[in-house]
ZAMARGU-4260 file (C-alpha; in steps of 0.2 Angstrom, whole numbers, plus 5000, padded with zeros to 4 digits):
<rodrens>
0) 4090/5639/4578 | 4100/5644/4593 | 4102/5625/4598 | 4109/5621/4581 | 4121/5636/4582
5) 4127/5631/4599 | 4130/5613/4593 | 4140/5619/4578 | 4150/5631/4589 | 4156/5616/4600
10) 4157/5603/4586 | 4176/5607/4582 | 4180/5606/4601 | 4172/5589/4602 | 4181/5583/4587
15) 4198/5590/4593 | 4196/5582/4611 | 4191/5566/4603 | 4207/5566/4593 | 4218/5571/4608
20) 4210/5558/4619 | 4215/5545/4605 | 4233/5551/4606 | 4233/5548/4625 | 4224/5531/4624
25) 4235/5525/4609 | 4251/5532/4615 | 4261/5516/4611 | 4256/5514/4592 | 4263/5526/4579
30) 4250/5523/4566 | 4235/5526/4578 | 4244/5542/4585 | 4244/5548/4567 | 4226/5544/4564
35) 4221/5553/4580 | 4232/5569/4575 | 4223/5569/4558 | 4206/5569/4568 | 4212/5584/4577
40) 4217/5593/4560 | 4200/5589/4554 | 4192/5598/4569 | 4202/5614/4563 | 4195/5612/4546
45) 4177/5610/4552 | 4180/5626/4562 | 4186/5635/4547 | 4171/5630/4536 | 4159/5634/4550
50) 4166/5651/4552 | 4166/5653/4533 | 4147/5648/4533 | 4143/5660/4547 | 4152/5675/4540
55) 4147/5671/4522 | 4165/5672/4516 | 4176/5661/4506 | 4192/5663/4516 | 4187/5648/4528
60) 4186/5637/4513 | 4203/5643/4507 | 4211/5640/4524 | 4203/5623/4525 | 4210/5617/4508
65) 4227/5624/4513 | 4226/5615/4530 | 4221/5598/4521 | 4235/5600/4509 | 4248/5602/4523
70) 4240/5588/4533 | 4241/5576/4519 | 4260/5580/4517 | 4262/5577/4536 | 4253/5560/4535
75) 4264/5555/4520 | 4280/5559/4530 | 4273/5550/4546 | 4268/5535/4537 | 4285/5534/4528
80) 4293/5534/4545 | 4281/5521/4551 | 4286/5510/4537 | 4305/5512/4541 | 4301/5508/4559
85) 4291/5492/4554 | 4305/5486/4542 | 4318/5488/4556 | 4309/5481/4571 | 4294/5471/4564
90) 4282/5481/4574 | 4276/5499/4576 | 4278/5504/4594 | 4284/5521/4600 | 4296/5513/4612
95) 4306/5506/4598 | 4310/5524/4592 | 4322/5526/4606 | 4333/5513/4597 | 4334/5523/4581
100) 4346/5536/4589 | 4364/5536/4582
</rodrens>
């Protein structure tokens, strides 16, 4: 039982660092950065749900649902920006965002 609790305690950290490593590895492509950031948001939701299970409280589920709603709004705005960049430059690379100034 202690091994399972240890694993569940570090599961959000493992998911978060895998998402952040995705941001570092795919730093040139906008869509892959958005996906890696969503993985990081999922880690916070896993943490909320696990704490809610551990404390036998419903607030973790409420925070998780709120966080998923905000993450969905963030992804829709990010993908809209990615579509604008793709229509202007025919690719989705971060270096092309410098050309959008002024």
